[in-house]
C-alpha positions as CSV (number, residue, x, y, z in Angstrom):
1,M,131.2,48.2,115.4
2,R,133.8,50.5,116.9
3,A,136.0,52.7,114.7
4,S,139.1,50.9,115.7
5,T,137.6,47.5,114.8
6,K,136.5,48.9,111.4
7,F,140.0,50.2,110.8
8,F,141.7,46.9,111.6
9,A,139.2,45.0,109.4
10,F,139.9,47.4,106.6
11,A,143.7,47.1,107.2
12,A,143.4,43.2,107.2
13,V,141.5,43.2,103.9
14,T,143.9,45.7,102.3
15,A,146.9,43.6,103.4
16,A,145.3,40.4,102.0
17,V,144.7,42.1,98.7
18,V,148.2,43.5,98.5
19,L,149.9,40.3,99.6
20,L,147.8,38.0,97.3
21,P,147.7,39.8,93.9
22,D,147.6,36.6,91.9
23,L,144.0,36.0,92.9
24,A,142.8,38.1,90.0
25,H,144.0,36.5,86.7
26,A,142.3,38.8,84.2
27,Q,141.4,37.1,81.0
28,G,140.7,38.7,77.7
29,V,137.2,38.3,76.2
30,G,136.9,35.0,74.2
31,G,139.4,33.0,76.3
32,G,142.3,35.3,76.6
33,G,143.8,34.5,73.2
34,G,142.7,37.7,71.5
35,A,141.5,35.8,68.4
36,G,137.8,35.3,69.2
37,I,135.1,37.1,67.3
38,I,133.8,38.6,70.5
39,D,137.3,40.0,71.2
40,G,137.4,41.6,67.8
41,V,133.9,43.2,68.3
42,V,134.9,44.5,71.7
43,Q,138.2,45.9,70.4
44,W,136.4,47.6,67.5
45,F,133.9,49.1,69.9
46,L,136.5,50.4,72.2
47,T,138.7,51.9,69.5
48,N,136.0,53.4,67.4
49,V,132.8,54.1,69.4
50,A,133.9,54.4,73.0
51,R,136.9,56.5,72.2
52,G,134.8,59.0,70.4
53,L,132.3,59.1,73.2
54,V,135.0,59.7,75.8
55,M,136.5,62.5,73.6
56,L,133.0,64.1,73.2
57,G,132.5,63.9,77.0
58,I,135.9,65.5,77.7
59,I,135.3,68.3,75.1
60,A,131.8,68.9,76.6
61,I,133.3,69.3,80.1
62,A,135.9,71.7,78.7
63,V,133.3,73.8,76.9
64,F,131.2,73.8,80.1
65,M,134.2,75.0,82.1
66,F,134.7,77.8,79.5
67,V,131.2,79.2,79.8
68,Q,130.4,78.7,83.5
69,R,129.9,81.9,85.5
70,F,131.0,81.3,89.0
71,S,132.4,84.6,90.2
72,P,135.3,83.4,92.3
73,G,136.6,81.0,89.7
74,I,136.2,82.6,86.3
75,I,139.9,82.8,85.7
76,A,140.5,79.3,87.1
77,S,137.6,78.0,85.0
78,V,139.1,79.3,81.8
79,V,142.6,78.0,82.7
80,V,141.3,74.5,83.6
81,G,139.0,74.4,80.6
82,G,141.8,75.3,78.3
83,L,144.1,72.7,79.8
84,V,141.4,70.0,79.5
85,L,140.6,71.0,75.9
86,A,144.3,71.1,74.9
87,N,144.9,67.7,76.5
88,A,141.7,65.8,75.6
89,D,143.6,63.0,73.8
90,T,145.9,62.5,76.8
91,L,142.9,62.4,79.2
92,A,141.2,59.9,77.0
93,G,144.4,57.8,77.2
94,L,144.1,57.8,81.0
95,F,140.7,56.0,80.6
96,G,142.5,53.3,78.5
97,F,141.3,54.4,75.1
């Protein structure tokens, strides 16, 4: 397949997805009503367990950035690590938790 053919195929698929957004009707777990037992369990897991795991992961990345020893980026590492650690809750919110 030539590069131009791949590009036009990708452009056609992208246009179809953009022009037909109602093909993906996302439903909540348990029928979409939000009252099922499975929906309650999933919501409990996402708010209690998964949020804590995401926070621990973000904090671990921040601590790693504080202690890494790459010579050209020590200052950038400390700055980025501090920003990640200070904004861990906001970053977890970006993952939907």
